C-alpha positions in Angstrom: -32.1 -54.2 -25.4 -31.7 -55.7 -22.0 -28.8 -57.9 -20.8 -30.7 -61.2 -21.3 -31.6 -60.3 -25.2 -28.0 -59.2 -25.8 -26.6 -62.3 -24.4 -29.2 -64.5 -26.2 -28.2 -62.5 -29.4 -24.7 -63.0 -28.9 -25.1 -66.4 -28.3 -27.8 -67.5 -30.8 -26.8 -65.4 -33.8 -23.3 -67.0 -34.0 -24.8 -70.5 -33.4 -27.3 -69.9 -36.2 -24.6 -68.5 -38.4 -22.4 -71.4 -37.7 -25.2 -73.9 -38.3 -26.0 -72.1 -41.5 -22.2 -72.2 -42.4 -21.9 -75.9 -41.5 -24.8 -76.5 -43.6 -23.6 -74.8 -46.8 -20.1 -76.3 -46.3 -21.6 -79.6 -45.6 -24.0 -79.5 -48.4 -21.1 -78.4 -50.9 -19.0 -81.3 -49.6 -21.8 -83.9 -49.7 -22.8 -82.7 -53.3 -19.1 -83.0 -54.2 -18.8 -86.4 -52.4 -22.0 -87.6 -54.2 -20.7 -86.6 -57.6 -17.3 -88.0 -56.7 -18.9 -91.4 -55.8 -21.0 -91.1 -59.0 -18.0 -90.5 -61.0 -16.2 -93.4 -59.2 -19.2 -95.8 -59.9 -19.2 -94.5 -63.6 -15.6 -95.3 -63.8 -16.0 -98.8 -62.3 -19.0 -99.4 -64.7 -16.9 -98.1 -67.5 -14.3 -100.5 -66.8 -16.7 -103.3 -66.4 -18.3 -102.6 -69.8 -14.8 -102.6 -71.3 -14.0 -105.9 -69.8 -17.4 -107.3 -71.0 -16.2 -106.3 -74.6 -12.6 -107.3 -74.2 -12.5 -110.4 -72.0 -13.3 -113.7 -73.9 -13.1 -111.9 -77.1 -10.1 -111.6 -79.4 -9.2 -109.5 -82.2 -9.2 -105.7 -83.2 -12.0 -103.3 -83.0 -13.3 -102.7 -86.5 -16.2 -101.1 -88.4 -17.9 -103.3 -91.2 -19.5 -102.1 -94.4 -22.9 -101.8 -92.5 -21.6 -99.5 -90.1 -21.5 -102.0 -87.2 -18.5 -102.1 -84.7 -17.0 -105.5 -84.2 -14.4 -106.9 -81.9 -12.6 -109.5 -83.9 -15.1 -111.7 -85.8 -17.3 -112.9 -83.0 -18.6 -110.0 -81.1 -20.9 -107.3 -82.8 -20.7 -104.5 -80.4 -23.4 -102.4 -82.2 -25.9 -105.0 -81.6 -25.3 -105.4 -77.9 -28.4 -103.6 -76.6 -29.2 -106.0 -74.1 -26.0 -105.3 -72.2 -26.4 -101.4 -72.2 -30.1 -101.8 -71.4 -29.3 -104.2 -68.7 -26.8 -102.0 -67.2 -29.1 -99.0 -67.4 -32.0 -101.1 -65.6 -29.9 -102.2 -62.7 -27.8 -98.9 -62.2 -29.7 -96.3 -63.7 -26.8 -95.3 -66.1 -26.9 -94.8 -69.6 -24.2 -96.6 -71.7 -22.9 -95.4 -75.0 -20.0 -96.9 -77.1 -18.3 -94.4 -79.4 -16.2 -95.3 -82.5 -13.9 -92.4 -82.6 -16.5 -89.4 -81.9 -19.6 -91.2 -83.3 -22.1 -93.1 -81.2 -22.3 -96.8 -82.3 -24.3 -98.4 -79.3 -26.4 -96.3 -76.7 -29.1 -96.8 -74.3 -30.0 -93.1 -74.7 -33.4 -92.7 -76.6 -35.3 -89.7 -77.6 -39.0 -89.0 -76.8 -40.0 -91.5 -79.5 -37.9 -94.2 -78.2 -35.2 -93.9 -80.9 -31.7 -94.7 -79.9 -29.3 -91.9 -80.5 -27.2 -93.8 -82.9 -24.8 -91.9 -85.2 -24.8 -88.6 -83.2 -21.2 -87.0 -82.4 -19.6 -86.2 -79.1 -18.7 -82.5 -78.3 -15.2 -81.3 -79.4 -14.1 -80.7 -76.1 -14.8 -84.3 -75.1 -13.2 -85.5 -78.3 -10.1 -83.4 -77.6 -9.6 -84.8 -74.0 -10.5 -88.4 -74.7 -9.6 -89.2 -78.3 -6.7 -86.7 -78.7 -5.1 -86.8 -75.2 -6.3 -90.2 -74.3 -7.7 -89.0 -70.9 -10.9 -89.6 -69.2 -13.4 -86.8 -69.0 -16.2 -86.1 -66.5 -18.7 -83.3 -66.3 -21.8 -82.8 -64.0 -23.6 -80.5 -66.6 -23.8 -81.9 -70.0 -26.8 -81.3 -72.1 -28.2 -84.6 -73.8 -31.3 -84.1 -75.8 -32.4 -81.3 -73.6 -31.7 -83.2 -70.4 -28.7 -82.3 -68.0 -26.4 -85.3 -67.4 -23.5 -86.2 -65.3 -21.2 -87.9 -67.6 -18.0 -89.9 -67.7 -16.1 -90.7 -70.8 -13.2 -93.1 -70.8 -11.0 -94.1 -73.9 -10.5 -97.7 -75.3 -7.6 -98.5 -77.6 -6.9 -101.2 -80.0 -5.5 -104.3 -78.2 -1.8 -104.4 -77.7 -1.5 -100.7 -78.7 -2.1 -97.2 -77.2 -4.1 -96.0 -80.1 -7.4 -94.6 -79.0 -10.0 -95.6 -81.3 -13.3 -94.9 -79.4 -14.8 -94.0 -76.1 -17.1 -95.5 -73.5 -19.7 -93.3 -72.0 -21.6 -93.5 -68.8 -24.1 -90.9 -67.6 -27.1 -90.4 -65.6 -29.5 -87.5 -65.7 -28.6 -84.8 -63.3 -32.0 -84.6 -61.4 -31.4 -88.1 -60.2 -28.2 -87.1 -58.3 -29.8 -83.9 -57.2 -32.6 -85.8 -55.8 -30.2 -87.7 -53.7 -28.2 -84.4 -52.8 -31.4 -82.6 -51.9 -32.5 -85.7 -49.7 -29.2 -85.5 -47.9 -29.4 -82.0 -47.5 -32.8 -82.1 -46.1 -31.7 -84.6 -43.6 -28.8 -82.6 -42.6 -30.5 -79.3 -42.5 -33.1 -81.1 -40.2 -30.4 -82.4 -38.0 -28.7 -78.9 -37.8 -32.1 -77.2 -37.2 -32.8 -79.7 -34.3 -29.4 -79.2 -32.9 -29.8 -75.5 -33.0 -33.2 -75.7 -31.4 -31.7 -77.8 -28.5 -28.6 -75.6 -28.2 -31.0 -72.6 -28.3 -33.0 -74.1 -25.6 -29.9 -74.8 -23.4 -28.4 -71.5 -24.1 -31.9 -69.8 -23.1 -32.1 -71.8 -20.0 -28.2 -71.1 -19.1 -28.6 -67.5 -20.0 -31.9 -67.2 -17.9 -30.3 -68.5 -14.9 -27.0 -66.3 -15.4 -29.3 -63.2 -16.0 -31.4 -64.2 -12.9 -28.2 -64.6 -10.7 -26.9 -61.2 -12.1 -30.0 -59.6 -11.5 -30.1 -60.8 -7.9 -26.5 -59.7 -7.4 -27.2 -56.3 -9.0 -30.3 -56.0 -6.4 -27.9 -56.9 -3.6 -25.3 -54.2 -4.8 -28.2 -51.7 -5.4 -29.2 -52.3 -1.6 -25.5 -51.8 -0.7 -25.3 -48.7 -2.6 -28.6 -47.3 -0.8 -26.8 -48.2 2.6 -28.1 -51.5 3.6 -25.3 -53.7 4.6 -27.5 -56.3 6.4 -28.4 -58.0 2.9 -28.2 -61.8 3.0 -26.9 -63.4 0.0 -28.5 -66.7 -0.9 -26.7 -69.9 -1.1 -28.0 -70.5 -4.6 -25.4 -67.9 -5.8 -22.6 -68.5 -3.3 -22.6 -72.3 -4.2 -22.0 -71.7 -7.9 -18.6 -72.6 -9.0 -18.5 -70.0 -12.0 -17.9 -66.2 -12.1 -21.5 -65.7 -10.7 -20.5 -67.4 -7.6 -17.2 -65.4 -7.5 -19.2 -62.4 -8.1 -21.7 -63.4 -5.0 -18.5 -64.0 -2.8 -16.9 -60.6 -3.9 -20.3 -58.9 -2.8 -20.2 -60.7 0.6 -16.4 -59.5 1.0 -17.4 -56.1 -0.2 -20.3 -56.0 2.3 -17.8 -57.2 5.2 -15.2 -54.8 4.3 -17.6 -52.0 4.0 -19.0 -52.7 7.3 -15.5 -52.6 8.9 -14.8 -49.3 7.0 -18.0 -47.6 8.1 -17.7 -48.8 11.7 -14.0 -47.5 11.5 -15.2 -44.3 10.0 -17.9 -43.8 12.5 -15.6 -44.6 15.5 -12.9 -42.3 14.1 -15.2 -39.4 13.2 -16.8 -39.6 16.7 -13.2 -39.6 18.1 -12.5 -36.7 15.7 -15.7 -35.0 16.9 -14.7 -35.3 20.5 -11.2 -34.3 20.0 -12.2 -31.4 18.0 -14.6 -30.3 21.0 -11.5 -30.6 23.4 -9.3 -28.5 20.9 -11.8 -26.0 20.7 -11.9 -25.8 24.4 -8.2 -25.8 24.6 -8.1 -23.0 22.1 -10.5 -21.0 24.1 -8.3 -21.5 27.2 -5.2 -20.6 25.3 -6.9 -17.6 24.0 -7.9 -16.4 27.5 -4.4 -17.2 28.8 -3.0 -15.1 25.9 -5.3 -12.2 27.0 -3.9 -12.4 30.4 -0.4 -12.6 29.1 -1.0 -9.8 26.8 -2.4 -7.6 29.8 0.7 -8.7 31.7 3.0 -7.6 28.8 1.2 -4.4 28.8 1.9 -3.9 32.3 5.5 -4.8 31.9 5.7 -2.3 29.1 4.1 0.6 31.3 6.6 -0.4 34.2 9.4 -0.4 31.7 8.4 3.0 30.3 8.0 4.2 34.0 11.5 2.9 34.7 12.8 4.5 31.7 11.2 7.8 32.8 12.6 7.4 36.3 16.0 6.7 35.0 15.9 9.7 33.1 15.0 11.7 36.1 17.5 10.0 38.1 20.1 11.0 35.5 18.8 14.6 35.6 19.2 14.7 39.3 22.7 13.3 39.2 23.6 15.9 36.8 22.0 18.5 39.0 23.9 17.0 41.9 27.1 17.2 39.8 26.5 20.9 39.3 26.0 21.4 42.9 29.2 19.3 43.9 31.1 21.5 41.1 29.7 24.6 42.8 30.8 23.3 46.0 34.3 22.5 44.7 34.5 26.1 43.5 33.5 27.6 47.0 35.7 25.0 48.7 38.6 26.0 46.5 37.9 29.6 47.4 37.7 28.7 51.1 41.1 27.0 50.8 42.6 29.8 49.2 41.3 32.1 51.8 42.7 29.8 54.5 46.1 30.1 52.7 45.8 33.7 52.7 44.9 33.8 56.4 48.0 31.7 57.1 50.1 34.0 55.1 48.8 37.1 56.7 48.6 35.6 60.2 51.9 37.4 61.0 50.3 40.7 59.9 47.0 39.9 61.7 47.7 42.2 64.7 48.1 45.1 62.2 45.0 44.1 60.4 43.0 42.9 63.2 40.0 45.3 62.3 39.7 43.7 58.9 39.7 40.2 60.6 36.1 41.0 61.9 34.9 41.6 58.4 36.7 38.4 57.1 35.1 36.6 59.8 31.8 37.9 58.9 32.7 36.8 55.3 33.6 33.3 56.5 30.4 33.0 58.5 28.3 33.7 55.4 30.4 31.4 53.3 29.9 28.6 55.9 26.2 29.4 56.0 26.2 29.2 52.4 28.1 25.8 52.4 25.7 24.5 55.1 22.8 25.2 52.6 24.8 23.8 49.7 25.5 20.6 51.7 21.9 20.3 52.8 20.9 20.5 49.2 23.5 17.8 48.3 22.0 15.7 51.1 18.5 16.3 49.6 19.9 15.2 46.0 21.5 12.1 47.6 18.1 11.4 49.1 16.5 11.8 45.7 19.0 9.4 44.2 18.2 6.9 47.0 14.4 7.2 46.4 15.2 6.7 42.6 17.3 3.7 43.4 14.6 2.1 45.5 12.2 2.9 42.6 14.4 1.1 40.2 14.8 -1.8 42.7 11.0 -2.0 43.0 10.6 -1.8 39.2 13.3 -4.5 38.9 11.4 -6.8 41.5 8.1 -6.1 39.7 9.6 -6.9 36.2 11.1 -10.2 37.6 7.7 -11.0 39.2 6.0 -10.5 35.9 8.6 -12.3 33.8 8.2 -15.3 36.4 4.5 -15.1 35.8 5.0 -15.0 31.9 7.4 -17.9 32.3 4.5 -20.0 34.0 1.8 -18.9 31.5 4.2 -19.6 28.7 4.8 -23.2 30.2 1.1 -23.6 30.2 0.7 -22.6 26.5 3.0 -25.5 25.6 4.4 -25.6 22.3 3.1 -22.2 21.3 4.7 -20.7 24.5 8.4 -21.7 23.8 9.1 -18.5 22.0 7.4 -16.4 24.8 9.3 -18.4 27.4 12.5 -17.3 26.0 11.7 -13.8 26.0 10.4 -13.9 29.4 13.7 -15.5 30.5 15.6 -12.6 28.8 13.3 -10.0 30.7 14.1 -11.9 33.9 17.7 -11.6 33.3 17.5 -8.0 32.4 15.4 -7.5 35.7 18.2 -9.2 37.5 20.8 -6.7 35.9 18.6 -3.8 36.9 18.3 -4.9 40.3 22.2 -5.4 40.6 22.7 -2.0 39.1 20.3 -0.4 41.5 21.9 -2.1 44.4 25.3 -0.6 43.3 23.8 2.8 43.0 22.3 2.4 46.4 25.7 1.4 47.9 27.3 4.5 46.1 24.6 6.8 47.3 25.1 5.4 50.9 28.7 6.3 50.7 27.8 9.9 49.2 25.5 10.3 52.0 27.9 9.2 54.4 30.6 11.8 53.2 27.9 14.5 52.7 26.9 14.0 56.4 30.5 14.1 57.5 30.9 17.4 55.3 28.0 18.8 57.0 29.1 18.0 60.4 32.4 19.7 59.5 30.6 22.7 58.3 28.6 23.1 61.5 31.8 22.5 63.5 33.4 25.4 61.5 30.2 27.4 61.9 30.3 26.9 65.8 34.0 27.8 65.8 33.3 30.9 63.8 30.8 31.8 66.3 33.0 31.4 69.2 35.4 33.6 67.4 32.9 36.3 67.1 32.1 36.1 70.7 35.8 36.2 71.6 36.7 38.8 68.8 37.3 41.3 71.5 39.9 38.9 73.0 41.5 38.4 69.6 44.8 39.6 70.4 45.0 37.3 73.4 43.7 34.2 71.6 45.3 35.1 68.3 47.6 32.0 68.7 44.6 29.9 69.3 42.8 31.3 66.1 45.8 30.8 64.3 45.8 27.2 65.3 42.2 27.1 64.4 42.8 28.5 61.1 45.4 25.9 60.3 43.1 23.3 61.5 40.4 24.8 59.3 42.5 24.6 56.6 43.3 21.0 57.0 39.7 20.4 57.2 39.1 22.2 54.1 41.9 20.1 52.4 39.9 17.0 53.5 36.7 18.6 52.2 38.6 19.2 48.9 39.5 15.5 48.6 36.0 14.3 49.6 34.6 16.5 47.0 36.9 15.0 44.3 35.7 11.5 45.6 32.1 12.7 45.3 32.7 13.9 41.8 34.2 10.5 40.8 31.0 8.8 42.5 28.8 11.2 40.6 30.6 10.1 37.4 29.9 6.6 38.1 26.3 7.2 39.2 25.7 9.0 35.7 27.0 5.9 34.1 24.9 3.6 36.0 21.9 5.6 35.5 22.5 5.9 31.9 23.1 2.2 31.8 19.8 1.6 33.7 18.2 3.9 31.2 19.5 1.8 28.2 18.4 -1.6 29.9 14.9 0.2 30.4 14.8 1.1 26.7 16.1 -2.5 25.8 13.3 -3.9 28.2 10.7 -1.8 26.4 11.8 -2.9 23.0 12.0 -6.6 24.2 8.3 -6.2 25.4 7.2 -4.6 22.0 8.7 -7.6 20.4 6.8 -9.9 22.9 3.8 -7.9 22.1 4.2 -8.7 18.3 4.9 -12.3 19.1 1.7 -12.4 21.0 -0.2 -10.9 17.9 1.5 -13.7 15.9 0.2 -16.2 18.4 -3.2 -14.6 18.5 -3.3 -15.2 14.6 -2.1 -18.7 15.1 -4.8 -19.4 17.7 -7.5 -17.9 15.5 -6.2 -20.2 12.6 -6.3 -23.2 14.9 -9.7 -22.4 16.2 -11.0 -22.0 12.7 -9.3 -25.2 11.5 -10.9 -26.8 14.8 -14.3 -25.6 13.9 -14.1 -26.9 10.4 -12.7 -30.4 11.6 -15.6 -30.4 13.9 -18.3 -29.6 11.1 -16.5 -32.2 8.8 -16.7 -35.0 11.7 -20.4 -33.9 11.8 -20.7 -34.3 8.1 -19.1 -37.6 8.0 -21.3 -39.0 10.8 -24.3 -37.9 8.5 -23.0 -39.4 5.5 -22.1 -42.8 7.2 -25.4 -42.8 8.9 -27.0 -43.9 5.7 -25.4 -47.3 6.0 -27.4 -49.8 8.1 -24.8 -52.2 9.7 -26.7 -52.9 13.0 
């Protein structure tokens, strides 16, 4: 069932039921009212009949030997047919006078026209009227096969409360029913006409409401299909009821939907453009991270080479220490020899022949010392070269950390962690550079001392050569030789002192080289951590790129879905 039929049913069915209920209630009330009016009329007529028999007449009521009812000696009630007939003729009411429960006078006749004299009242009537002295009324009493509406009233002996008879008034029920049915017919006609007019009015109103609702539904249907340019007529908007409110709400909904769709389209377009920019930025960041990754790999390789070079430098320094130790041993031996020469200088003349052999040994020792000193110079040169390599590595690390800091600043928020690591690498590079500078200074001092030692060795070698040439004149120049030996002893003492200093320098160099190796290992570990962070950044960039693509796709879908709305 459509809405119109439902509204009509909900409106007319209660109206019809209300009309029927009103008819039933009113009909019953009218019937009761008519009966009540009939009873009142009967009561009034009963009083009038009693007044007829009582006013103007004196004496008690009595029944004579002929069965006639008298009032005093002047009024024969049993023969007052003209009174009851006159009442019946003018009012349509039958009148009966009872002496006790027996009819004495009545206007009621049977089918033959015989008055119903001598008949008895019903026991119930006799009980209420004669026994209790009350009036009695009923609308359904059978008299000679006809249903009567009756009213009984008692009358008493004058001056007493003794009930001696009854006055009856009644009318056939069909006469009252005709009046009731006539009123009911008139009332039903009025109600029917009212229902018809109300139905017509309800139909017109429902048709107008349903028509307006149908137009509103068509507007809403058009809006649901995306048409936001629908014009709602003034017929709906000018209404002052809920339909007008609905039309105004549709207009407000239309305006708000237009504003929402325009906002969504604008924002989706902005999202689309921003997602393109984010996609390009993600791509650029990805390329930058690739470059940073390659730089970190280069740093890692440099740190690895630096670590290897530091290990080699440590090995070289260790080897230099061995050589210095060997030189110390030889120098100690040489010093001992010089002491022995000094001790036996007094015996030199007797052992002159042995001096030649000793000088030869000294010559060989000096030659060996010269070779060892040359090796020491070569080791110092290697340490210097290693120091320069460390310096170059530190400079390259510093440069790479600077480049990494620049790239991290370009990366923005995602490069903060990498910038911190780059700063740490730069700090380590500075420490490596400073350590290399210290090693270089130490190596320069060591090189200077080694050169001095070599010079002293060459001088000793030259002096020994001269002694070899002048060995034949040894006796004459022994004092000079002795002085030269003393001088040589002093020089050897200096060489011993220099050897001790060189050993201390070697120990410092070993510590520095080991520190450099540790720093290189820390740099390698830091670079590995940076590489791991870069992997995490790669993952974040990939996630950002995926989210950006998804956002791009969502903005396209939003534009497509809002494209169904026509707001232009």
